[in-house]
C-alpha positions as CSV (number, residue, x, y, z in Angstrom):
1,M,0.0,0.0,0.0
2,L,1.3,3.4,-0.9
3,F,1.3,6.2,1.7
4,F,2.2,8.9,-0.7
5,K,1.0,10.1,-4.1
6,S,3.2,10.6,-7.1
7,K,3.8,13.9,-8.7
8,E,1.5,12.8,-11.5
9,Q,-1.3,11.9,-9.1
10,K,-1.0,15.2,-7.3
11,E,-1.2,17.0,-10.6
12,L,-4.3,15.1,-11.7
13,D,-5.9,15.6,-8.2
14,F,-5.2,19.3,-8.6
15,I,-6.9,19.4,-12.0
16,L,-9.8,17.5,-10.5
17,A,-10.1,20.0,-7.6
18,E,-10.1,22.8,-10.1
19,L,-12.8,21.1,-12.2
20,K,-15.0,20.7,-9.1
21,N,-14.5,24.3,-8.2
22,F,-15.3,25.6,-11.7
23,L,-18.5,23.4,-11.7
24,S,-19.6,24.7,-8.3
25,N,-19.1,28.3,-9.6
26,N,-20.8,27.6,-12.9
27,Y,-17.7,28.3,-15.0
28,K,-18.6,25.9,-17.7
29,D,-15.8,26.7,-20.2
30,Q,-13.1,26.3,-17.6
31,A,-14.7,23.1,-16.3
32,H,-14.7,21.7,-19.8
33,S,-11.0,22.6,-20.2
34,C,-10.1,20.9,-16.9
35,R,-12.1,17.8,-17.8
36,K,-10.4,17.5,-21.1
37,M,-7.0,18.0,-19.4
38,L,-7.8,15.3,-16.9
39,G,-8.5,12.8,-19.7
40,E,-5.5,13.7,-21.8
41,K,-2.9,13.8,-19.0
42,S,-4.1,10.6,-17.4
43,E,-3.9,8.9,-20.8
44,A,-0.4,10.3,-21.4
45,Y,0.9,9.4,-18.0
46,Y,-0.3,5.9,-18.3
47,R,1.3,5.5,-21.8
48,E,4.5,6.8,-20.4
49,G,4.4,4.3,-17.5
50,R,4.0,7.0,-14.9
51,L,0.6,5.7,-13.7
52,T,-0.3,2.2,-12.8
53,K,-3.2,0.5,-14.5
54,S,-5.4,0.9,-11.4
55,Q,-4.5,4.6,-11.0
56,Y,-5.2,5.1,-14.7
57,R,-8.6,3.4,-14.4
58,H,-9.4,5.6,-11.4
59,Y,-8.8,8.8,-13.3
60,Q,-10.4,7.6,-16.4
61,D,-13.5,6.6,-14.4
62,L,-13.6,10.2,-13.0
63,Y,-13.1,11.6,-16.5
64,K,-16.0,9.5,-17.8
65,E,-18.2,10.5,-14.8
66,Y,-17.6,14.2,-15.3
67,S,-18.1,13.8,-19.1
68,N,-21.5,12.3,-18.4
69,V,-22.4,15.0,-15.9
70,M,-21.3,17.8,-18.3
71,R,-22.7,16.4,-21.5
72,N,-25.4,19.1,-21.7
73,Y,-23.2,22.0,-20.5
74,H,-23.0,24.4,-23.4
75,H,-24.0,27.9,-24.1
């Protein structure tokens, strides 16, 4: 069991926190940007071997969850 988070996990968690903050303040464009970044960075880190498969699945599940929540967010 790991007791610390990697630099990559901390970065993804920060993006996720920003996403949640933008959603709570109804900043849809910024929230979409964070959601996209979460998906892209988690994919890139996994391909580079910087995330384990379970970490990757965790962040991809969050990406899919927020994609679903935000599917009707547009101007």
